[in-house]
Backbone of each chain as ProteinMPNN parsed JSONL, in Angstrom:
{"seq_chain_A": "AQTVTQSQPEMSVQEAETVTLSCTYDTSENNYYLFWYKQPPSRQMILVIRQEAYKQQNATENRFSVNFQKAAKSFSLKISDSQLGDTAMYFCAFMEYGNKLVFGAGTILRVKS", "coords_chain_A": {"N_chain_A": [[48.292, 9.659, -3.669], [49.312, 6.588, -2.92], [49.828, 3.725, -4.732], [49.684, 0.376, -4.847], [50.612, -2.084, -7.076], [49.605, -5.191, -8.967], [50.542, -7.092, -11.298], [50.727, -9.766, -12.073], [47.776, -11.844, -12.407], [47.403, -14.432, -11.779], [49.391, -17.202, -11.214], [51.342, -20.008, -12.12], [53.542, -22.567, -11.362], [56.221, -25.64, -11.032], [56.423, -27.948, -8.355], [59.596, -27.589, -6.579], [60.513, -25.638, -8.443], [61.656, -22.351, -9.002], [59.723, -19.196, -8.721], [58.426, -16.004, -9.682], [57.523, -13.141, -8.456], [55.655, -10.196, -9.048], [55.856, -6.677, -8.282], [54.556, -3.479, -8.336], [54.873, -0.051, -6.94], [53.61, 3.072, -6.224], [55.009, 6.501, -5.062], [55.637, 9.553, -3.707], [57.111, 9.456, -1.4], [60.551, 9.115, 0.659], [60.664, 7.371, 2.69], [60.124, 4.374, 3.811], [57.939, 1.592, 4.299], [58.322, -1.643, 2.916], [55.846, -5.203, 1.98], [55.133, -8.456, 1.79], [52.618, -10.674, 1.904], [51.174, -13.259, 2.266], [48.366, -15.411, 1.723], [46.969, -18.348, 2.58], [44.726, -20.863, 1.463], [43.119, -21.245, 4.2], [42.323, -18.294, 5.003], [44.107, -16.841, 6.465], [46.675, -14.351, 6.965], [49.51, -14.361, 6.612], [52.617, -12.576, 7.389], [55.111, -12.471, 5.014], [57.908, -11.229, 4.378], [59.867, -8.474, 4.529], [61.285, -5.359, 3.913], [63.019, -2.773, 4.069], [62.852, 0.579, 3.43], [65.099, 2.317, 3.077], [67.509, 0.458, 3.211], [69.689, -1.229, 1.482], [70.323, -3.21, 0.479], [68.81, -6.471, -0.098], [66.362, -8.274, 1.184], [65.635, -11.448, 2.794], [64.33, -14.287, 3.907], [64.813, -17.839, 4.567], [63.396, -19.745, 2.348], [62.222, -16.999, 0.551], [62.908, -14.757, -1.161], [63.667, -11.19, -1.763], [63.135, -8.834, -4.592], [64.353, -5.455, -4.462], [64.229, -2.886, -5.98], [64.407, 0.437, -5.508], [64.716, 3.052, -6.751], [63.102, 2.363, -9.545], [60.71, 1.866, -8.543], [60.015, -1.012, -7.412], [59.292, -4.274, -6.277], [59.959, -7.448, -6.328], [59.036, -10.577, -5.354], [60.844, -13.801, -4.842], [60.222, -17.269, -4.46], [62.209, -19.925, -3.932], [62.442, -23.25, -4.376], [59.896, -24.217, -4.631], [56.987, -25.321, -2.569], [54.243, -27.583, -2.343], [52.982, -26.237, -0.021], [53.261, -24.048, -0.567], [51.185, -22.83, -1.824], [48.573, -20.053, -2.449], [47.367, -16.971, -1.858], [48.886, -14.175, -2.743], [49.779, -11.019, -1.521], [51.367, -7.694, -2.312], [52.302, -5.153, -0.246], [52.478, -1.711, 0.663], [53.914, 1.019, 3.004], [53.765, 3.693, 4.416], [56.109, 5.619, 6.815], [54.834, 5.277, 9.985], [52.125, 5.194, 8.863], [49.471, 3.499, 7.175], [48.594, 0.511, 5.838], [48.808, 0.093, 2.351], [47.734, -1.903, -0.179], [48.362, -4.467, -2.986], [46.294, -5.938, -5.435], [46.744, -8.502, -5.434], [47.887, -11.756, -5.851], [47.284, -14.814, -7.359], [49.111, -17.955, -6.351], [49.646, -21.198, -7.811], [51.225, -24.093, -6.822], [52.261, -26.812, -8.287], [52.002, -30.692, -8.837]], "CA_chain_A": [[47.84, 8.558, -2.939], [49.874, 5.874, -2.293], [48.925, 2.723, -5.104], [50.441, -0.792, -5.196], [50.137, -2.581, -8.549], [50.483, -6.235, -8.995], [50.179, -6.775, -12.408], [50.135, -11.055, -12.418], [46.763, -12.008, -11.053], [47.289, -15.83, -11.418], [50.522, -17.722, -11.239], [51.606, -21.476, -11.432], [54.661, -23.131, -10.796], [56.118, -26.473, -10.839], [57.257, -28.099, -6.856], [60.758, -27.653, -6.61], [61.497, -24.664, -9.507], [61.473, -20.98, -8.638], [59.161, -18.182, -9.284], [59.125, -14.604, -9.002], [55.889, -12.018, -8.65], [55.822, -8.79, -9.605], [54.642, -5.802, -7.519], [55.272, -2.332, -8.503], [54.325, 0.978, -6.597], [53.886, 4.349, -6.198], [55.005, 7.093, -3.616], [56.751, 10.232, -3.347], [58.13, 9.388, -0.067], [61.666, 8.333, 0.392], [60.871, 6.491, 3.706], [58.654, 3.814, 3.635], [58.114, -0.285, 4.291], [57.179, -3.214, 1.585], [56.011, -6.178, 2.522], [54.578, -9.489, 1.442], [51.496, -11.205, 2.861], [50.45, -14.865, 2.394], [47.223, -15.894, 2.413], [46.317, -19.937, 2.307], [43.005, -21.416, 1.806], [42.713, -20.997, 5.707], [42.599, -17.303, 4.734], [44.976, -16.156, 7.901], [47.026, -12.87, 6.399], [50.368, -14.307, 6.97], [54.022, -12.141, 6.293], [56.166, -13.818, 4.525], [59.128, -10.997, 4.084], [59.225, -6.929, 4.749], [61.898, -4.169, 3.471], [62.631, -1.367, 5.019], [63.363, 1.39, 2.083], [66.209, 2.934, 3.399], [68.241, -0.567, 2.909], [70.142, -1.639, 0.029], [70.235, -4.873, 0.831], [67.259, -6.821, -0.245], [65.705, -8.999, 2.47], [65.419, -12.729, 2.694], [63.948, -15.274, 4.358], [64.739, -18.763, 3.996], [63.34, -19.76, 0.654], [61.751, -16.141, 0.009], [63.736, -13.353, -0.781], [62.819, -10.171, -2.641], [64.3, -8.108, -5.408], [64.018, -4.539, -3.981], [64.59, -1.787, -7.096], [63.947, 1.751, -5.245], [64.56, 4.187, -8.345], [61.895, 1.684, -10.212], [59.453, 1.434, -7.771], [59.851, -1.991, -7.806], [59.158, -4.99, -5.499], [59.362, -8.499, -6.27], [58.869, -11.468, -4.102], [61.161, -14.893, -5.27], [60.118, -18.162, -4.02], [62.754, -20.679, -3.972], [62.0, -24.341, -4.459], [58.943, -24.332, -4.669], [56.704, -26.267, -2.075], [52.858, -27.391, -2.262], [52.128, -25.574, 0.958], [53.309, -22.785, -1.013], [50.195, -22.518, -2.55], [48.115, -19.026, -1.726], [47.225, -15.748, -2.746], [50.154, -13.211, -2.487], [49.596, -9.627, -1.823], [52.426, -6.653, -2.117], [51.967, -4.355, 0.482], [53.009, -0.466, 0.682], [53.387, 1.376, 4.188], [54.63, 4.895, 4.313], [56.551, 5.155, 7.805], [53.884, 5.256, 10.905], [51.035, 5.39, 8.234], [48.687, 2.793, 7.106], [49.121, -0.426, 4.626], [47.661, 0.114, 1.107], [47.475, -3.087, -0.234], [47.754, -4.635, -4.264], [45.363, -6.768, -5.69], [46.942, -9.928, -5.202], [48.616, -12.94, -6.943], [46.822, -16.419, -6.631], [50.186, -19.109, -7.154], [49.701, -22.439, -7.579], [52.265, -25.121, -6.76], [51.812, -28.329, -8.944], [52.921, -31.668, -7.968]], "C_chain_A": [[48.726, 7.39, -3.39], [49.139, 4.804, -3.287], [50.012, 1.602, -5.296], [49.801, -1.585, -6.775], [50.708, -4.299, -9.039], [50.126, -7.09, -9.968], [50.105, -8.808, -12.804], [48.77, -11.883, -11.413], [46.811, -13.496, -10.539], [48.928, -16.288, -11.613], [50.469, -19.164, -10.756], [53.045, -21.982, -11.784], [54.974, -24.713, -10.601], [56.863, -26.618, -9.306], [58.888, -28.02, -7.847], [61.333, -26.441, -7.481], [61.048, -23.318, -8.781], [60.694, -20.199, -9.367], [59.054, -16.936, -8.356], [57.411, -13.874, -9.259], [56.129, -11.087, -8.512], [55.146, -8.049, -8.864], [55.735, -4.486, -7.731], [54.593, -0.813, -7.371], [54.667, 2.446, -6.479], [53.797, 5.604, -4.985], [55.864, 8.221, -4.04], [57.846, 10.409, -1.982], [59.454, 8.902, -0.138], [62.191, 7.165, 1.407], [59.792, 5.857, 3.824], [58.952, 2.098, 3.686], [57.581, -1.001, 3.292], [57.13, -4.159, 2.401], [55.086, -7.034, 1.6], [54.123, -10.146, 2.229], [51.227, -12.293, 1.838], [49.343, -15.028, 3.047], [46.455, -17.25, 1.654], [45.081, -19.791, 2.483], [42.416, -21.112, 3.04], [42.274, -19.441, 6.089], [43.007, -16.11, 5.995], [46.015, -15.132, 6.44], [48.518, -13.463, 7.165], [51.559, -13.336, 6.918], [54.794, -12.761, 5.964], [57.878, -12.696, 4.267], [58.509, -9.516, 4.285], [60.735, -6.646, 4.18], [61.588, -3.418, 4.044], [63.615, -0.144, 3.385], [64.871, 2.033, 1.823], [67.411, 1.942, 3.452], [68.618, -1.037, 2.18], [69.634, -2.738, -0.156], [68.525, -5.577, 0.866], [67.326, -8.282, 0.622], [65.111, -10.428, 2.158], [65.225, -13.444, 3.941], [63.469, -16.825, 4.523], [64.873, -18.853, 2.587], [62.746, -18.277, -0.406], [62.685, -15.002, 0.42], [62.844, -12.168, -2.263], [64.045, -9.49, -3.606], [63.78, -6.51, -5.078], [64.899, -3.117, -5.38], [63.955, -0.221, -6.554], [63.239, 2.716, -6.492], [63.232, 3.791, -9.221], [60.867, 1.725, -9.8], [59.2, -0.003, -7.416], [59.982, -3.421, -6.539], [59.001, -6.54, -5.528], [59.85, -9.438, -5.397], [59.475, -12.943, -5.042], [61.137, -15.875, -4.421], [60.877, -19.233, -4.385], [61.9, -22.213, -4.016], [60.992, -24.97, -3.428], [57.755, -25.579, -3.824], [55.259, -26.336, -2.14], [52.138, -26.078, -1.08], [52.589, -23.85, 0.859], [51.739, -21.675, -1.305], [49.078, -21.523, -1.746], [47.648, -18.141, -2.844], [48.367, -14.807, -1.94], [49.883, -11.534, -2.612], [50.858, -9.01, -1.256], [51.455, -5.748, -1.216], [52.575, -2.947, 1.154], [52.174, 0.185, 2.044], [54.532, 2.596, 4.244], [54.87, 5.072, 6.379], [55.27, 5.806, 8.938], [52.531, 5.701, 10.161], [50.626, 4.165, 8.389], [49.264, 1.731, 5.918], [48.424, -0.211, 3.44], [48.485, -1.475, 0.524], [47.634, -3.463, -2.117], [46.257, -5.811, -4.167], [45.099, -8.379, -5.646], [47.534, -10.856, -6.435], [48.105, -14.184, -6.407], [48.3, -16.895, -7.145], [49.418, -20.095, -6.754], [50.768, -23.373, -7.617], [51.489, -26.398, -7.252], [52.877, -28.977, -8.566], [53.438, -32.477, -9.232]], "O_chain_A": [[48.779, 7.37, -4.619], [47.937, 4.684, -3.051], [51.092, 1.857, -5.829], [48.682, -1.499, -7.281], [51.86, -4.584, -9.367], [49.337, -7.967, -9.617], [49.438, -9.146, -13.782], [48.772, -12.312, -10.259], [46.468, -13.872, -9.418], [49.627, -15.508, -12.26], [49.969, -19.615, -9.725], [53.521, -21.472, -12.799], [54.066, -25.294, -10.006], [57.682, -25.777, -8.933], [59.207, -28.233, -9.017], [62.526, -26.173, -7.334], [60.085, -23.327, -8.015], [60.767, -20.296, -10.592], [59.313, -16.721, -7.172], [56.508, -14.141, -10.051], [57.02, -10.877, -7.688], [53.986, -8.354, -8.59], [56.939, -4.36, -7.509], [53.384, -0.99, -7.219], [55.795, 2.921, -6.613], [52.864, 5.719, -4.189], [56.839, 7.935, -4.735], [58.83, 11.098, -1.71], [59.629, 8.153, -1.1], [63.178, 6.43, 1.375], [58.677, 6.369, 3.929], [59.933, 1.514, 3.226], [56.418, -0.906, 2.9], [57.899, -4.294, 3.353], [54.363, -6.494, 0.763], [54.739, -10.432, 3.256], [51.088, -12.051, 0.639], [49.102, -14.931, 4.25], [45.721, -17.291, 0.667], [44.424, -19.051, 3.214], [41.248, -20.722, 3.05], [41.91, -19.204, 7.24], [42.494, -15.038, 6.318], [45.927, -15.339, 5.229], [48.707, -13.043, 8.307], [51.53, -13.117, 5.707], [55.249, -13.696, 6.623], [58.913, -13.309, 4.008], [57.315, -9.217, 4.263], [61.429, -7.641, 3.975], [60.497, -3.125, 4.534], [64.641, -0.287, 2.72], [65.529, 2.181, 0.793], [68.466, 2.503, 3.748], [67.704, -1.735, 1.74], [68.679, -3.12, -0.833], [67.522, -5.313, 1.529], [68.224, -9.124, 0.616], [64.194, -10.553, 1.347], [65.911, -13.208, 4.936], [62.292, -17.178, 4.601], [65.741, -18.438, 1.819], [62.756, -18.284, -1.637], [63.075, -14.512, 1.479], [61.995, -12.304, -3.143], [65.271, -9.536, -3.505], [62.642, -6.308, -5.502], [66.062, -2.714, -5.359], [63.035, 0.259, -7.215], [62.121, 2.985, -6.931], [62.417, 4.645, -9.57], [59.908, 1.632, -10.566], [58.037, -0.23, -7.083], [61.033, -3.376, -5.9], [58.075, -7.032, -4.884], [60.88, -9.277, -4.742], [58.716, -13.307, -5.94], [61.903, -15.733, -3.468], [60.346, -19.796, -5.342], [60.719, -22.219, -3.668], [60.982, -25.617, -2.381], [57.634, -26.671, -4.38], [54.73, -25.231, -2.015], [51.185, -25.318, -1.247], [52.434, -22.893, 1.617], [51.414, -20.504, -1.112], [48.645, -21.887, -0.653], [47.538, -18.3, -4.06], [48.584, -14.814, -0.728], [49.805, -10.943, -3.689], [51.418, -9.384, -0.226], [50.239, -5.614, -1.356], [53.175, -3.098, 2.218], [50.981, 0.167, 2.347], [55.755, 2.495, 4.15], [53.979, 4.719, 7.151], [54.797, 6.894, 8.61], [51.818, 6.517, 10.745], [51.03, 3.501, 9.344], [50.209, 2.038, 5.191], [47.209, -0.369, 3.562], [49.586, -1.914, 0.854], [46.955, -2.661, -2.759], [45.56, -6.25, -3.252], [44.128, -9.131, -5.731], [47.57, -10.614, -7.641], [48.365, -14.607, -5.281], [48.751, -16.394, -8.174], [48.691, -20.114, -5.76], [51.302, -23.41, -8.725], [50.45, -26.878, -6.798], [53.994, -28.621, -8.188], [54.231, -33.408, -9.086]]}, "seq_chain_B": "DADVTQTPRNRITKTGKRIMLECSQTKGHDRMYWYRQDPGLGLRLIYYSFDVKDINKGEISDGYSVSRQAQAKFSLSLESAIPNQTALYFCATSDPRTGGMLGYTFGSGTRLTVV", "coords_chain_B": {"N_chain_B": [[45.416, -18.768, 22.435], [44.167, -16.681, 19.986], [46.126, -13.511, 19.152], [44.666, -11.79, 18.081], [41.175, -11.968, 17.567], [38.542, -12.399, 16.001], [35.067, -11.98, 15.413], [31.711, -12.684, 14.099], [32.922, -16.011, 12.241], [31.929, -16.354, 10.216], [29.102, -15.065, 8.611], [25.503, -15.177, 7.367], [23.523, -12.676, 6.417], [20.173, -10.984, 5.721], [19.413, -8.375, 3.472], [19.47, -4.901, 4.556], [19.126, -5.341, 6.977], [20.893, -4.54, 10.324], [24.078, -5.334, 11.335], [26.742, -6.443, 13.567], [30.569, -6.314, 13.395], [32.689, -8.041, 15.091], [36.245, -7.246, 16.887], [38.798, -8.314, 18.763], [41.595, -7.755, 20.672], [45.309, -8.857, 22.151], [47.477, -7.619, 21.764], [48.281, -5.318, 22.777], [48.228, -2.961, 21.29], [47.725, 0.23, 19.909], [46.835, 0.967, 17.285], [44.25, -0.035, 15.781], [42.667, -1.725, 13.099], [39.991, -1.661, 10.138], [39.44, -3.317, 7.658], [38.305, -4.479, 4.45], [38.422, -7.463, 1.872], [37.861, -8.203, -1.413], [37.484, -9.996, -4.375], [39.874, -9.273, -6.99], [40.552, -6.965, -5.999], [41.834, -6.813, -3.652], [43.054, -5.811, -0.507], [41.171, -3.636, 1.293], [40.811, -0.093, 2.984], [38.962, 0.405, 5.806], [37.903, 1.998, 8.026], [40.204, 3.348, 10.828], [41.827, 3.36, 13.486], [43.896, 5.549, 15.924], [43.997, 5.566, 18.522], [42.038, 5.045, 21.218], [40.473, 7.865, 21.396], [40.413, 8.387, 18.555], [39.231, 8.211, 15.55], [39.038, 7.304, 11.945], [38.252, 7.736, 8.643], [38.771, 5.695, 6.506], [39.395, 4.576, 2.79], [36.969, 3.291, 1.907], [34.393, 4.015, 3.815], [31.863, 5.034, 3.582], [28.626, 3.505, 4.271], [29.246, 2.035, 6.506], [30.329, 2.116, 9.901], [32.124, 2.61, 12.923], [33.159, 1.529, 16.242], [35.137, 2.597, 18.98], [35.367, 0.598, 21.381], [37.172, 0.168, 23.713], [40.792, -0.006, 24.18], [41.415, -2.228, 23.219], [39.256, -3.384, 22.011], [37.461, -3.448, 18.522], [34.502, -2.443, 16.876], [33.123, -3.051, 13.888], [30.315, -1.661, 12.3], [27.508, -2.798, 10.28], [24.721, -0.515, 9.058], [22.791, -0.787, 7.624], [22.705, -3.471, 5.803], [23.461, -4.364, 2.479], [23.513, -6.128, -0.668], [26.242, -5.685, -2.052], [27.983, -5.367, 0.194], [28.66, -7.755, 0.626], [31.527, -9.716, 1.492], [34.932, -10.453, 2.663], [36.277, -9.584, 5.968], [38.395, -7.641, 7.547], [40.185, -7.441, 10.49], [42.737, -5.767, 11.291], [45.977, -4.772, 13.887], [48.751, -2.645, 14.773], [51.716, -1.446, 16.119], [52.564, 1.424, 16.99], [54.988, 2.09, 17.982], [57.06, 1.136, 16.805], [56.816, 2.057, 14.032], [55.548, 1.301, 12.232], [56.904, -0.812, 11.23], [56.655, -3.389, 11.469], [54.71, -4.441, 10.178], [51.188, -5.404, 10.221], [49.41, -7.308, 12.795], [46.877, -9.322, 11.977], [43.62, -10.749, 12.4], [41.677, -13.507, 11.971], [39.703, -13.009, 10.242], [36.191, -12.136, 9.392], [33.587, -13.248, 6.881], [31.178, -12.507, 5.38], [28.228, -12.598, 4.051], [25.538, -11.244, 2.722], [22.324, -11.076, 1.536]], "CA_chain_B": [[44.267, -17.889, 22.054], [44.914, -15.643, 19.077], [46.229, -12.372, 19.505], [43.442, -11.054, 17.346], [40.496, -12.573, 17.415], [37.166, -11.691, 15.038], [33.836, -12.69, 15.884], [31.807, -14.046, 13.891], [33.938, -16.032, 11.297], [31.225, -16.622, 8.871], [27.609, -14.609, 8.533], [25.103, -14.7, 6.561], [22.31, -11.794, 6.627], [19.584, -10.387, 5.065], [19.652, -6.733, 2.75], [19.057, -4.382, 5.038], [19.849, -5.574, 8.474], [21.596, -4.265, 10.717], [24.937, -5.986, 11.562], [28.092, -5.949, 14.131], [31.513, -7.373, 13.363], [33.416, -7.293, 16.538], [37.313, -7.62, 16.925], [39.403, -7.686, 19.662], [42.914, -7.782, 20.412], [45.628, -8.915, 23.162], [48.627, -7.552, 21.42], [48.423, -4.212, 23.242], [48.653, -2.215, 20.295], [47.56, 1.375, 20.105], [46.349, 1.112, 16.516], [43.532, -0.864, 15.001], [42.254, -1.342, 11.692], [39.034, -2.828, 9.428], [39.38, -3.965, 5.56], [37.731, -5.751, 3.182], [39.044, -7.689, 0.878], [37.22, -8.27, -2.64], [38.251, -10.671, -5.348], [40.625, -8.78, -7.958], [40.705, -5.886, -5.239], [42.795, -6.633, -2.644], [42.027, -5.546, 0.683], [40.907, -2.06, 1.167], [40.991, 0.287, 4.099], [37.529, 0.905, 5.639], [38.153, 2.257, 9.038], [41.106, 2.784, 11.33], [42.073, 3.824, 15.075], [45.211, 5.262, 16.243], [43.646, 5.413, 19.849], [40.463, 5.344, 21.867], [39.519, 8.497, 20.921], [40.993, 8.615, 17.347], [38.845, 6.893, 14.735], [39.275, 8.22, 11.017], [37.905, 6.73, 7.489], [39.303, 4.896, 5.326], [39.522, 4.583, 1.719], [35.918, 2.967, 1.525], [33.776, 4.139, 4.336], [30.284, 4.657, 3.252], [27.91, 2.46, 4.805], [29.658, 1.856, 7.658], [30.437, 2.974, 11.233], [32.805, 1.864, 13.927], [32.974, 2.09, 17.464], [36.344, 1.582, 19.972], [35.239, 0.534, 22.958], [38.902, 0.481, 24.787], [42.177, -0.222, 23.663], [41.576, -3.645, 23.057], [38.053, -3.843, 20.986], [37.284, -2.062, 17.724], [34.433, -3.086, 16.218], [32.306, -2.433, 12.7], [28.893, -1.98, 12.002], [26.908, -2.317, 9.162], [23.779, 0.107, 9.259], [21.53, -1.476, 6.668], [23.123, -4.353, 4.855], [23.468, -4.508, 0.769], [24.368, -7.06, -1.253], [27.799, -5.47, -2.503], [28.727, -5.807, 1.41], [29.229, -9.243, 0.852], [32.629, -9.601, 0.963], [36.016, -11.058, 3.479], [36.184, -8.441, 6.473], [39.527, -8.29, 8.261], [40.424, -6.457, 11.479], [44.231, -5.826, 12.173], [46.454, -4.192, 14.772], [49.868, -2.436, 14.691], [52.6, -1.308, 17.348], [52.762, 2.678, 16.757], [56.531, 2.405, 18.573], [58.002, 0.472, 15.834], [56.524, 3.268, 13.058], [54.666, 0.055, 11.108], [58.186, -1.708, 10.587], [56.62, -4.832, 11.531], [53.184, -4.606, 9.767], [50.089, -5.728, 10.8], [49.173, -8.728, 13.122], [45.627, -9.721, 11.549], [42.729, -11.649, 12.492], [41.088, -14.418, 10.883], [38.516, -12.665, 9.043], [34.72, -12.527, 8.977], [33.352, -13.835, 5.879], [29.575, -12.083, 5.423], [26.98, -12.632, 3.108], [24.522, -10.319, 2.666], [21.557, -12.257, 0.513]], "C_chain_B": [[44.94, -17.238, 21.018], [44.841, -14.293, 19.403], [45.2, -11.618, 18.619], [42.477, -11.907, 17.002], [38.844, -11.901, 16.952], [35.957, -12.741, 15.616], [32.974, -12.324, 14.996], [32.764, -14.48, 12.83], [33.194, -16.106, 9.963], [29.394, -15.55, 9.441], [26.807, -14.723, 8.047], [24.226, -13.915, 7.095], [21.375, -11.157, 5.7], [19.702, -8.847, 5.005], [18.705, -5.953, 3.792], [18.89, -4.657, 6.593], [20.867, -5.271, 8.978], [22.827, -5.613, 11.482], [26.386, -5.612, 12.079], [29.046, -7.128, 14.114], [32.315, -6.839, 14.575], [35.532, -7.854, 16.569], [37.983, -7.179, 18.093], [40.976, -8.176, 20.088], [44.156, -7.787, 21.913], [47.064, -8.546, 23.07], [49.202, -5.79, 22.337], [48.588, -3.15, 22.479], [47.333, -1.084, 20.689], [46.333, 1.075, 18.861], [45.809, -0.267, 16.026], [43.088, -0.744, 13.632], [40.841, -1.91, 11.065], [39.272, -2.273, 7.972], [38.581, -4.436, 5.139], [38.176, -6.469, 2.386], [37.752, -8.313, -0.434], [37.929, -8.907, -3.557], [39.062, -9.935, -6.324], [40.873, -7.354, -7.195], [42.018, -5.472, -4.103], [42.335, -6.369, -1.64], [42.263, -3.701, 0.735], [40.321, -1.918, 3.028], [39.345, 0.741, 4.421], [37.401, 2.11, 6.91], [39.35, 2.438, 9.843], [41.248, 3.743, 12.444], [43.253, 3.972, 15.311], [45.429, 5.185, 17.775], [42.537, 5.333, 20.297], [40.08, 6.22, 21.123], [39.641, 9.07, 19.647], [40.177, 7.996, 16.46], [38.594, 8.093, 13.49], [38.988, 7.304, 9.96], [38.931, 6.875, 6.429], [38.814, 5.585, 3.802], [37.536, 4.412, 1.112], [34.376, 2.938, 3.028], [32.309, 3.899, 4.902], [29.63, 3.383, 3.715], [28.008, 1.784, 6.248], [29.936, 2.593, 8.838], [31.193, 1.885, 12.192], [32.963, 2.224, 14.954], [34.206, 1.384, 18.311], [36.21, 2.139, 21.277], [36.425, 0.656, 24.197], [40.108, -0.096, 23.661], [42.236, -1.356, 23.084], [40.217, -4.036, 21.841], [37.555, -2.471, 20.33], [36.243, -2.785, 16.942], [33.649, -2.359, 14.39], [31.244, -2.939, 12.599], [28.591, -1.843, 10.372], [25.372, -1.758, 9.195], [22.774, -0.534, 8.388], [22.31, -2.343, 6.058], [23.137, -3.887, 3.267], [24.189, -5.419, 0.546], [25.638, -6.817, -1.534], [28.701, -5.182, -1.185], [29.364, -6.524, 1.406], [30.973, -9.225, 0.697], [33.599, -10.385, 2.99], [36.342, -9.595, 4.557], [37.743, -8.7, 7.256], [39.757, -7.109, 9.319], [42.116, -6.275, 11.602], [44.814, -4.744, 13.376], [47.621, -3.901, 14.424], [50.444, -1.532, 15.986], [53.201, 0.104, 16.539], [54.524, 3.017, 16.752], [57.098, 2.27, 17.601], [57.76, 1.38, 14.234], [56.039, 2.282, 11.677], [56.022, -0.983, 10.5], [57.962, -3.056, 10.677], [55.667, -5.592, 11.219], [52.601, -4.955, 10.501], [50.034, -6.82, 11.571], [47.357, -8.508, 12.497], [44.676, -10.682, 12.269], [42.264, -12.229, 11.482], [40.315, -14.237, 9.788], [37.114, -13.298, 9.323], [34.351, -12.652, 7.311], [31.553, -13.493, 5.861], [29.511, -12.177, 3.889], [25.953, -12.014, 3.173], [23.786, -10.872, 1.388], [20.044, -10.884, 0.818]], "O_chain_B": [[46.169, -17.169, 21.031], [43.811, -13.793, 19.856], [45.27, -10.412, 18.855], [42.766, -12.705, 16.11], [38.21, -11.061, 17.59], [36.009, -13.882, 16.076], [33.303, -11.163, 14.751], [33.489, -13.597, 12.372], [33.711, -15.956, 8.856], [28.858, -15.558, 10.55], [26.935, -13.564, 7.654], [23.924, -14.186, 8.257], [21.949, -10.714, 4.705], [19.97, -8.123, 5.963], [17.508, -6.202, 3.93], [18.365, -3.758, 7.249], [21.914, -5.557, 8.396], [22.41, -6.625, 12.045], [27.14, -4.837, 11.491], [28.85, -8.288, 14.477], [32.533, -5.683, 14.938], [35.821, -8.982, 16.168], [37.91, -6.022, 18.509], [41.336, -9.222, 19.549], [44.016, -6.877, 22.729], [47.873, -8.918, 23.92], [50.353, -5.356, 22.381], [49.182, -2.226, 23.035], [46.355, -1.3, 21.405], [45.151, 0.954, 19.183], [46.465, -1.297, 15.869], [43.151, 0.344, 13.059], [40.517, -2.901, 11.72], [39.268, -1.162, 7.443], [37.946, -5.067, 5.984], [38.695, -5.61, 1.673], [36.748, -8.876, 0.003], [39.084, -8.505, -3.703], [38.214, -10.265, -7.153], [41.466, -6.532, -7.893], [42.725, -4.497, -3.848], [41.128, -6.582, -1.528], [43.135, -2.914, 0.367], [39.842, -2.695, 3.854], [38.613, 1.272, 3.585], [36.762, 3.127, 6.64], [39.968, 1.39, 9.658], [40.801, 4.884, 12.326], [44.007, 3.017, 15.123], [46.492, 4.89, 18.321], [41.742, 5.69, 19.428], [39.392, 5.895, 20.155], [39.096, 10.156, 19.445], [40.422, 6.794, 16.55], [38.192, 9.243, 13.665], [39.342, 6.135, 10.113], [39.573, 7.735, 5.826], [38.169, 6.616, 3.607], [36.972, 5.108, 0.267], [33.572, 2.011, 3.13], [31.769, 3.253, 5.8], [30.154, 2.29, 3.501], [27.143, 1.202, 6.901], [29.763, 3.81, 8.765], [30.965, 0.676, 12.239], [32.975, 3.454, 15.014], [34.385, 0.171, 18.416], [36.516, 3.132, 21.936], [36.365, 1.177, 25.311], [39.995, -0.496, 22.503], [43.202, -1.547, 22.346], [40.339, -4.891, 20.963], [37.332, -1.334, 20.745], [36.666, -3.727, 16.272], [33.832, -1.205, 14.004], [30.95, -4.13, 12.7], [29.135, -1.138, 9.522], [24.597, -2.693, 9.394], [21.704, -0.705, 8.973], [23.006, -1.575, 5.393], [22.662, -2.767, 3.078], [25.223, -5.718, 1.144], [26.381, -7.767, -1.285], [29.879, -4.84, -1.29], [30.49, -6.492, 1.903], [31.516, -8.683, -0.266], [33.031, -10.654, 4.049], [36.639, -8.554, 3.972], [38.153, -9.836, 7.495], [39.528, -5.941, 9.003], [42.55, -7.135, 12.368], [44.021, -3.882, 13.755], [48.047, -4.741, 13.631], [49.658, -0.987, 16.76], [54.073, 0.026, 15.673], [55.173, 3.753, 16.009], [57.796, 3.22, 17.247], [58.628, 1.255, 13.37], [56.168, 2.532, 10.478], [55.988, -1.714, 9.51], [58.719, -3.891, 10.183], [55.461, -6.764, 11.536], [53.066, -5.01, 11.639], [50.756, -7.675, 11.058], [46.777, -7.441, 12.702], [45.309, -11.583, 12.82], [42.297, -11.806, 10.326], [40.191, -14.906, 8.762], [36.856, -14.495, 9.453], [35.054, -11.975, 6.561], [30.777, -14.311, 6.355], [30.284, -11.963, 2.954], [25.241, -12.499, 4.053], [24.404, -11.11, 0.351], [18.939, -11.058, 0.304]]}, "name": "protein", "num_of_chains": 2, "seq": "AQTVTQSQPEMSVQEAETVTLSCTYDTSENNYYLFWYKQPPSRQMILVIRQEAYKQQNATENRFSVNFQKAAKSFSLKISDSQLGDTAMYFCAFMEYGNKLVFGAGTILRVKSDADVTQTPRNRITKTGKRIMLECSQTKGHDRMYWYRQDPGLGLRLIYYSFDVKDINKGEISDGYSVSRQAQAKFSLSLESAIPNQTALYFCATSDPRTGGMLGYTFGSGTRLTVV"}
């Protein structure tokens, strides 16, 4: 079974600085997708960024980017110019093509002013 | 209106009671899912349905049942609630035509407390 590991239960960062959240996963598949979801205090699940495993280029969405290392099965999220509104729980998730999402345990990120 | 609507938003119930959590969607997606979120455990899959006639157990289905009344509706029942079912419950949908590459659309969650 696929597993997703987020080794940082909590992190904090100063406003305007950069922070990286770690994620590793385990699979024997070659074709899959990876996601980062944000859950603010409102508890809504918001898709931040996604990566297709067959694409070597790292995905970027504004201040959010990923470092996808397929051989190492690593998928970290970098948040640049952190803002107070980035304070949230962040979940890394994995999906085989056409299958179900498997989530990590989450990382609580606190952005300090 | 939200694409995926969950009711109720919050619920407190007593041990042993039967409770139903409801989910409806306007996305037109065939696939629907129920997850529960617990601190330190992330989201874990309870049940999923790939179409109206297809219901499958997830990794933690014991103590739960589901009903797919229509493409748009997928309900989760706790037949006899127990305190360790206290959690945040999410319903989600996905479009099989995309192979999952767009991820899921989530409801806003139901906070269930069993006392």
